[in-house]
DONUFI-690211 format. One record per residue: chain; y, x, z of N, C-alpha, C in turn; residue number from 1; residue in three letters. Coordinates in Angstrom, 1 decimal. Layout:
# DONUFI-690211
@chain A&nY Y&nX X&nZ Z&caY Y&caX X&caZ Z&cY Y&cX X&cZ Z&resi NUM&resn Ala $
...
***
This chain:
# DONUFI-690211
@chain A&nY 114.7&nX 40.3&nZ 39.4&caY 113.7&caX 39.9&caZ 38.4&cY 112.8&cX 38.9&cZ 39.1&resi 1&resn Met $
@chain A&nY 112.6&nX 37.8&nZ 38.5&caY 111.8&caX 36.7&caZ 39.0&cY 110.6&cX 36.5&cZ 38.1&resi 2&resn Gly $
@chain A&nY 109.8&nX 35.5&nZ 38.5&caY 108.7&caX 35.1&caZ 37.7&cY 109.0&cX 34.0&cZ 36.8&resi 3&resn Val $
@chain A&nY 108.6&nX 34.0&nZ 35.6&caY 108.9&caX 32.9&caZ 34.6&cY 108.4&cX 31.6&cZ 35.1&resi 4&resn Arg $
@chain A&nY 109.0&nX 30.5&nZ 34.7&caY 108.6&caX 29.2&caZ 35.1&cY 107.2&cX 28.9&cZ 34.7&resi 5&resn Ser $
@chain A&nY 106.7&nX 29.5&nZ 33.6&caY 105.3&caX 29.2&caZ 33.3&cY 104.3&cX 29.8&cZ 34.3&resi 6&resn Ser $
@chain A&nY 104.8&nX 30.9&nZ 35.0&caY 104.0&caX 31.5&caZ 36.0&cY 104.0&cX 30.6&cZ 37.3&resi 7&resn Lys $
@chain A&nY 105.1&nX 29.9&nZ 37.5&caY 105.1&caX 29.0&caZ 38.7&cY 104.0&cX 28.0&cZ 38.7&resi 8&resn Leu $
@chain A&nY 103.7&nX 27.5&nZ 37.5&caY 102.6&caX 26.5&caZ 37.4&cY 101.3&cX 27.1&cZ 37.8&resi 9&resn Ser $
@chain A&nY 101.1&nX 28.4&nZ 37.6&caY 99.9&caX 29.0&caZ 38.1&cY 99.9&cX 29.1&cZ 39.6&resi 10&resn Gln $
@chain A&nY 101.0&nX 29.3&nZ 40.2&caY 101.1&caX 29.4&caZ 41.7&cY 100.9&cX 28.1&cZ 42.3&resi 11&resn Phe $
@chain A&nY 101.5&nX 27.0&nZ 41.8&caY 101.4&caX 25.7&caZ 42.4&cY 100.3&cX 24.8&cZ 41.9&resi 12&resn Ile $
@chain A&nY 99.7&nX 25.2&nZ 40.8&caY 98.6&caX 24.4&caZ 40.2&cY 99.2&cX 23.5&cZ 39.1&resi 13&resn Gly $
@chain A&nY 98.3&nX 23.0&nZ 38.3&caY 98.7&caX 22.2&caZ 37.2&cY 99.3&cX 20.8&cZ 37.5&resi 14&resn Ala $
@chain A&nY 98.9&nX 20.3&nZ 38.7&caY 99.4&caX 19.0&caZ 39.0&cY 100.7&cX 19.0&cZ 39.9&resi 15&resn Arg $
@chain A&nY 101.3&nX 20.2&nZ 40.1&caY 102.5&caX 20.3&caZ 40.8&cY 102.4&cX 20.1&cZ 42.3&resi 16&resn Gly $
@chain A&nY 101.3&nX 20.6&nZ 42.9&caY 101.1&caX 20.6&caZ 44.3&cY 102.2&cX 21.3&cZ 45.0&resi 17&resn Ala $
@chain A&nY 102.5&nX 20.8&nZ 46.2&caY 103.7&caX 21.3&caZ 46.9&cY 103.3&cX 22.5&cZ 47.9&resi 18&resn Lys $
@chain A&nY 102.1&nX 23.0&nZ 47.8&caY 101.7&caX 24.1&caZ 48.7&cY 101.2&cX 25.3&cZ 47.8&resi 19&resn Arg $
@chain A&nY 101.8&nX 26.4&nZ 48.0&caY 101.3&caX 27.6&caZ 47.3&cY 100.0&cX 28.1&cZ 48.0&resi 20&resn Leu $
@chain A&nY 99.0&nX 28.4&nZ 47.2&caY 97.7&caX 28.8&caZ 47.8&cY 97.8&cX 30.3&cZ 48.3&resi 21&resn Lys $
@chain A&nY 98.7&nX 31.1&nZ 47.7&caY 98.8&caX 32.4&caZ 48.2&cY 100.3&cX 32.8&cZ 47.9&resi 22&resn Phe $
@chain A&nY 100.9&nX 33.7&nZ 48.7&caY 102.2&caX 34.1&caZ 48.5&cY 102.4&cX 34.9&cZ 47.3&resi 23&resn Pro $
@chain A&nY 103.3&nX 34.5&nZ 46.4&caY 103.5&caX 35.3&caZ 45.2&cY 104.1&cX 36.7&cZ 45.5&resi 24&resn Pro $
@chain A&nY 103.9&nX 37.7&nZ 44.7&caY 104.5&caX 39.0&caZ 45.0&cY 106.0&cX 39.0&cZ 45.0&resi 25&resn Pro $
@chain A&nY 106.6&nX 38.2&nZ 44.2&caY 108.1&caX 38.0&caZ 44.2&cY 108.3&cX 36.5&cZ 44.1&resi 26&resn Val $
@chain A&nY 109.5&nX 36.1&nZ 44.5&caY 109.9&caX 34.7&caZ 44.4&cY 110.0&cX 34.3&cZ 42.9&resi 27&resn Ala $
@chain A&nY 109.5&nX 33.2&nZ 42.6&caY 109.6&caX 32.7&caZ 41.2&cY 111.1&cX 32.5&cZ 40.8&resi 28&resn Pro $
@chain A&nY 111.4&nX 32.7&nZ 39.6&caY 112.8&caX 32.5&caZ 39.1&cY 113.4&cX 31.2&cZ 39.6&resi 29&resn Arg $
@chain A&nY 114.6&nX 31.2&nZ 40.2&caY 115.2&caX 30.0&caZ 40.6&cY 114.9&cX 29.6&cZ 42.0&resi 30&resn Gly $
@chain A&nY 114.1&nX 30.4&nZ 42.7&caY 113.6&caX 30.1&caZ 44.1&cY 114.0&cX 31.2&cZ 45.0&resi 31&resn Tyr $
@chain A&nY 114.2&nX 30.8&nZ 46.3&caY 114.6&caX 31.7&caZ 47.4&cY 113.5&cX 31.6&cZ 48.5&resi 32&resn Val $
@chain A&nY 113.0&nX 32.7&nZ 49.0&caY 112.0&caX 32.6&caZ 50.1&cY 112.8&cX 32.4&cZ 51.4&resi 33&resn Pro $
@chain A&nY 112.3&nX 31.4&nZ 52.2&caY 113.0&caX 31.1&caZ 53.4&cY 111.9&cX 30.9&cZ 54.5&resi 34&resn Val $
@chain A&nY 112.3&nX 31.4&nZ 55.7&caY 111.4&caX 31.3&caZ 56.9&cY 112.1&cX 30.3&cZ 57.8&resi 35&resn Cys $
@chain A&nY 111.4&nX 29.2&nZ 58.2&caY 112.0&caX 28.2&caZ 59.0&cY 111.2&cX 28.1&cZ 60.3&resi 36&resn Val $
@chain A&nY 111.9&nX 28.0&nZ 61.4&caY 111.2&caX 27.8&caZ 62.7&cY 111.9&cX 28.4&cZ 63.9&resi 37&resn Gly $
@chain A&nY 111.4&nX 27.9&nZ 65.0&caY 111.9&caX 28.4&caZ 66.3&cY 110.8&cX 28.6&cZ 67.3&resi 38&resn Val $
@chain A&nY 110.9&nX 29.5&nZ 68.2&caY 110.0&caX 29.7&caZ 69.3&cY 108.6&cX 30.1&cZ 68.7&resi 39&resn Asp $
@chain A&nY 108.5&nX 31.0&nZ 67.7&caY 107.2&caX 31.5&caZ 67.3&cY 106.5&cX 30.6&cZ 66.2&resi 40&resn Gly $
@chain A&nY 107.0&nX 29.3&nZ 66.1&caY 106.4&caX 28.5&caZ 65.1&cY 107.2&cX 28.6&cZ 63.8&resi 41&resn Asp $
@chain A&nY 106.9&nX 29.6&nZ 63.0&caY 107.7&caX 29.9&caZ 61.8&cY 106.8&cX 29.6&cZ 60.6&resi 42&resn Thr $
@chain A&nY 107.4&nX 28.9&nZ 59.6&caY 106.7&caX 28.7&caZ 58.3&cY 107.5&cX 29.2&cZ 57.2&resi 43&resn Arg $
@chain A&nY 106.8&nX 29.6&nZ 56.1&caY 107.5&caX 30.1&caZ 54.9&cY 107.6&cX 29.1&cZ 53.8&resi 44&resn Arg $
@chain A&nY 108.7&nX 29.0&nZ 53.2&caY 108.9&caX 28.1&caZ 52.1&cY 109.6&cX 28.8&cZ 50.9&resi 45&resn Phe $
@chain A&nY 109.4&nX 28.2&nZ 49.7&caY 110.2&caX 28.7&caZ 48.5&cY 111.1&cX 27.5&cZ 48.2&resi 46&resn Met $
@chain A&nY 112.4&nX 27.8&nZ 48.3&caY 113.5&caX 26.7&caZ 48.1&cY 114.2&cX 27.0&cZ 46.8&resi 47&resn Val $
@chain A&nY 114.3&nX 25.9&nZ 46.0&caY 115.0&caX 26.0&caZ 44.7&cY 116.5&cX 26.3&cZ 45.0&resi 48&resn His $
@chain A&nY 117.1&nX 27.1&nZ 44.2&caY 118.5&caX 27.5&caZ 44.4&cY 119.5&cX 26.4&cZ 44.3&resi 49&resn Thr $
@chain A&nY 119.1&nX 25.3&nZ 43.5&caY 120.0&caX 24.1&caZ 43.4&cY 120.2&cX 23.5&cZ 44.8&resi 50&resn Lys $
@chain A&nY 119.2&nX 23.6&nZ 45.7&caY 119.3&caX 23.0&caZ 47.0&cY 120.2&cX 23.7&cZ 47.9&resi 51&resn Leu $
@chain A&nY 120.5&nX 25.0&nZ 47.6&caY 121.4&caX 25.7&caZ 48.5&cY 122.8&cX 25.2&cZ 48.6&resi 52&resn Leu $
@chain A&nY 123.3&nX 24.5&nZ 47.6&caY 124.6&caX 23.9&caZ 47.6&cY 124.6&cX 22.5&cZ 48.1&resi 53&resn Gly $
@chain A&nY 123.5&nX 21.9&nZ 48.5&caY 123.4&caX 20.6&caZ 49.0&cY 124.1&cX 20.5&cZ 50.4&resi 54&resn His $
@chain A&nY 124.9&nX 19.5&nZ 50.7&caY 125.7&caX 19.4&caZ 51.9&cY 124.8&cX 19.5&cZ 53.2&resi 55&resn Ala $
@chain A&nY 123.7&nX 18.8&nZ 53.2&caY 122.8&caX 18.9&caZ 54.4&cY 122.1&cX 20.2&cZ 54.6&resi 56&resn Glu $
@chain A&nY 121.8&nX 20.9&nZ 53.4&caY 121.2&caX 22.2&caZ 53.5&cY 122.2&cX 23.2&cZ 53.9&resi 57&resn Phe $
@chain A&nY 123.5&nX 23.0&nZ 53.5&caY 124.5&caX 24.0&caZ 53.9&cY 124.7&cX 24.0&cZ 55.5&resi 58&resn Leu $
@chain A&nY 124.5&nX 22.8&nZ 56.1&caY 124.6&caX 22.8&caZ 57.5&cY 123.5&cX 23.7&cZ 58.2&resi 59&resn Glu $
@chain A&nY 122.3&nX 23.7&nZ 57.6&caY 121.3&caX 24.6&caZ 58.1&cY 121.6&cX 26.0&cZ 57.9&resi 60&resn Leu $
@chain A&nY 122.3&nX 26.3&nZ 56.7&caY 122.7&caX 27.7&caZ 56.5&cY 123.8&cX 28.2&cZ 57.5&resi 61&resn Leu $
@chain A&nY 124.7&nX 27.3&nZ 57.8&caY 125.7&caX 27.6&caZ 58.8&cY 125.1&cX 27.8&cZ 60.2&resi 62&resn Tyr $
@chain A&nY 124.1&nX 27.0&nZ 60.5&caY 123.4&caX 27.2&caZ 61.8&cY 122.7&cX 28.6&cZ 61.8&resi 63&resn Arg $
@chain A&nY 122.1&nX 28.9&nZ 60.6&caY 121.5&caX 30.2&caZ 60.5&cY 122.5&cX 31.4&cZ 60.7&resi 64&resn Ser $
@chain A&nY 123.7&nX 31.2&nZ 60.1&caY 124.7&caX 32.2&caZ 60.2&cY 125.2&cX 32.4&cZ 61.7&resi 65&resn Ala $
@chain A&nY 125.3&nX 31.3&nZ 62.4&caY 125.7&caX 31.3&caZ 63.8&cY 124.6&cX 32.0&cZ 64.6&resi 66&resn Glu $
@chain A&nY 123.4&nX 31.8&nZ 64.3&caY 122.3&caX 32.3&caZ 65.1&cY 122.0&cX 33.8&cZ 64.8&resi 67&resn Glu $
@chain A&nY 122.0&nX 34.2&nZ 63.5&caY 121.6&caX 35.5&caZ 63.1&cY 122.7&cX 36.3&cZ 62.5&resi 68&resn Tyr $
@chain A&nY 123.9&nX 35.7&nZ 62.3&caY 125.0&caX 36.5&caZ 61.7&cY 124.9&cX 36.5&cZ 60.1&resi 69&resn Gly $
@chain A&nY 125.9&nX 36.9&nZ 59.5&caY 126.0&caX 36.9&caZ 58.0&cY 125.3&cX 38.2&cZ 57.5&resi 70&resn Phe $
@chain A&nY 125.1&nX 39.2&nZ 58.3&caY 124.5&caX 40.4&caZ 57.8&cY 123.0&cX 40.5&cZ 58.1&resi 71&resn Cys $
@chain A&nY 122.3&nX 39.5&nZ 58.0&caY 120.9&caX 39.4&caZ 58.3&cY 120.1&cX 40.2&cZ 57.2&resi 72&resn Asn $
@chain A&nY 119.3&nX 41.1&nZ 57.6&caY 118.5&caX 41.8&caZ 56.6&cY 117.2&cX 41.1&cZ 56.4&resi 73&resn Asp $
@chain A&nY 116.6&nX 41.2&nZ 55.2&caY 115.3&caX 40.6&caZ 55.0&cY 115.4&cX 39.1&cZ 54.5&resi 74&resn Gly $
@chain A&nY 114.4&nX 38.4&nZ 54.7&caY 114.3&caX 37.0&caZ 54.2&cY 115.2&cX 36.1&cZ 55.0&resi 75&resn Val $
@chain A&nY 115.7&nX 35.1&nZ 54.4&caY 116.6&caX 34.1&caZ 55.0&cY 115.8&cX 33.3&cZ 56.0&resi 76&resn Leu $
@chain A&nY 116.4&nX 33.3&nZ 57.2&caY 115.7&caX 32.6&caZ 58.4&cY 116.6&cX 31.4&cZ 58.8&resi 77&resn Arg $
@chain A&nY 116.0&nX 30.3&nZ 59.0&caY 116.7&caX 29.1&caZ 59.4&cY 116.2&cX 28.6&cZ 60.8&resi 78&resn Ile $
@chain A&nY 117.0&nX 28.6&nZ 61.8&caY 116.5&caX 28.2&caZ 63.2&cY 116.5&cX 26.6&cZ 63.2&resi 79&resn Pro $
@chain A&nY 115.4&nX 26.1&nZ 62.8&caY 115.2&caX 24.6&caZ 62.8&cY 113.7&cX 24.4&cZ 63.0&resi 80&resn Tyr $
@chain A&nY 113.3&nX 23.3&nZ 63.5&caY 111.9&caX 23.0&caZ 63.7&cY 111.2&cX 22.9&cZ 62.4&resi 81&resn Glu $
@chain A&nY 110.2&nX 23.8&nZ 62.2&caY 109.4&caX 23.9&caZ 60.9&cY 108.8&cX 22.5&cZ 60.5&resi 82&resn Ala $
@chain A&nY 108.3&nX 21.8&nZ 61.5&caY 107.6&caX 20.5&caZ 61.2&cY 108.6&cX 19.5&cZ 60.7&resi 83&resn Lys $
@chain A&nY 109.8&nX 19.5&nZ 61.3&caY 110.9&caX 18.5&caZ 60.9&cY 111.4&cX 18.9&cZ 59.5&resi 84&resn Asp $
@chain A&nY 111.6&nX 20.2&nZ 59.3&caY 112.0&caX 20.7&caZ 58.0&cY 111.0&cX 20.3&cZ 56.9&resi 85&resn Phe $
@chain A&nY 109.8&nX 20.5&nZ 57.2&caY 108.7&caX 20.1&caZ 56.2&cY 108.7&cX 18.6&cZ 55.9&resi 86&resn Glu $
@chain A&nY 108.8&nX 17.8&nZ 57.0&caY 108.8&caX 16.4&caZ 56.8&cY 110.0&cX 15.9&cZ 56.0&resi 87&resn Glu $
@chain A&nY 111.2&nX 16.3&nZ 56.4&caY 112.4&caX 15.8&caZ 55.8&cY 112.6&cX 16.4&cZ 54.3&resi 88&resn Tyr $
@chain A&nY 112.5&nX 17.7&nZ 54.2&caY 112.9&caX 18.2&caZ 52.9&cY 111.7&cX 18.2&cZ 51.9&resi 89&resn Trp $
@chain A&nY 110.5&nX 18.2&nZ 52.3&caY 109.4&caX 18.2&caZ 51.4&cY 108.9&cX 16.8&cZ 51.1&resi 90&resn Met $
@chain A&nY 109.0&nX 15.9&nZ 52.0&caY 108.4&caX 14.5&caZ 51.9&cY 109.5&cX 13.5&cZ 51.5&resi 91&resn Ile $
@chain A&nY 110.6&nX 13.5&nZ 52.3&caY 111.6&caX 12.4&caZ 52.0&cY 112.5&cX 12.8&cZ 50.9&resi 92&resn Lys $
@chain A&nY 112.8&nX 14.1&nZ 50.7&caY 113.7&caX 14.5&caZ 49.6&cY 113.0&cX 15.4&cZ 48.6&resi 93&resn Arg $
@chain A&nY 112.0&nX 14.9&nZ 48.0&caY 111.1&caX 15.7&caZ 47.1&cY 111.7&cX 16.0&cZ 45.8&resi 94&resn Ser $
@chain A&nY 112.9&nX 15.4&nZ 45.5&caY 113.5&caX 15.8&caZ 44.2&cY 113.9&cX 17.3&cZ 44.1&resi 95&resn Lys $
@chain A&nY 114.6&nX 17.8&nZ 45.1&caY 114.8&caX 19.3&caZ 45.0&cY 113.5&cX 19.9&cZ 45.4&resi 96&resn Pro $
@chain A&nY 113.1&nX 20.9&nZ 44.6&caY 111.7&caX 21.5&caZ 44.8&cY 111.7&cX 22.5&cZ 46.0&resi 97&resn Lys $
@chain A&nY 110.8&nX 22.2&nZ 46.9&caY 110.5&caX 23.2&caZ 48.0&cY 109.0&cX 23.3&cZ 48.1&resi 98&resn Ile $
@chain A&nY 108.5&nX 24.5&nZ 48.2&caY 107.1&caX 24.7&caZ 48.3&cY 106.8&cX 25.5&cZ 49.5&resi 99&resn Tyr $
@chain A&nY 105.8&nX 25.0&nZ 50.2&caY 105.3&caX 25.7&caZ 51.4&cY 104.4&cX 26.8&cZ 51.0&resi 100&resn Lys $
@chain A&nY 104.5&nX 28.0&nZ 51.6&caY 103.7&caX 29.1&caZ 51.3&cY 102.7&cX 29.2&cZ 52.5&resi 101&resn Val $
@chain A&nY 101.4&nX 29.1&nZ 52.1&caY 100.4&caX 29.2&caZ 53.1&cY 100.1&cX 30.6&cZ 53.5&resi 102&resn Glu $
@chain A&nY 99.9&nX 31.0&nZ 54.8&caY 99.6&caX 32.3&caZ 55.2&cY 98.2&cX 32.8&cZ 54.6&resi 103&resn Pro $
@chain A&nY 98.1&nX 34.1&nZ 54.3&caY 96.9&caX 34.6&caZ 53.8&cY 95.9&cX 34.9&cZ 54.8&resi 104&resn Val $
***
């Protein structure tokens, strides 16, 4: 069960800001929570499910499977520099929606 898309506008603001001000209690419908980072610098993102089939994003998922295995419990973790992920996927490829979740 996810949050309706009208609720997503409340989370991200009326102008479509790319940062969530607070972590939603559940992932909005059509989004997957993802933790990206290595060596203690981990950041949380909400990734749209359409992006999961993208060839470049699949490479990150394969890297995650190699690092953590396919039976990883909990949130999806991707071993990639959080800063680089944020720059590339949020700024350069803004068409697929990714939102950064700010810590509380």
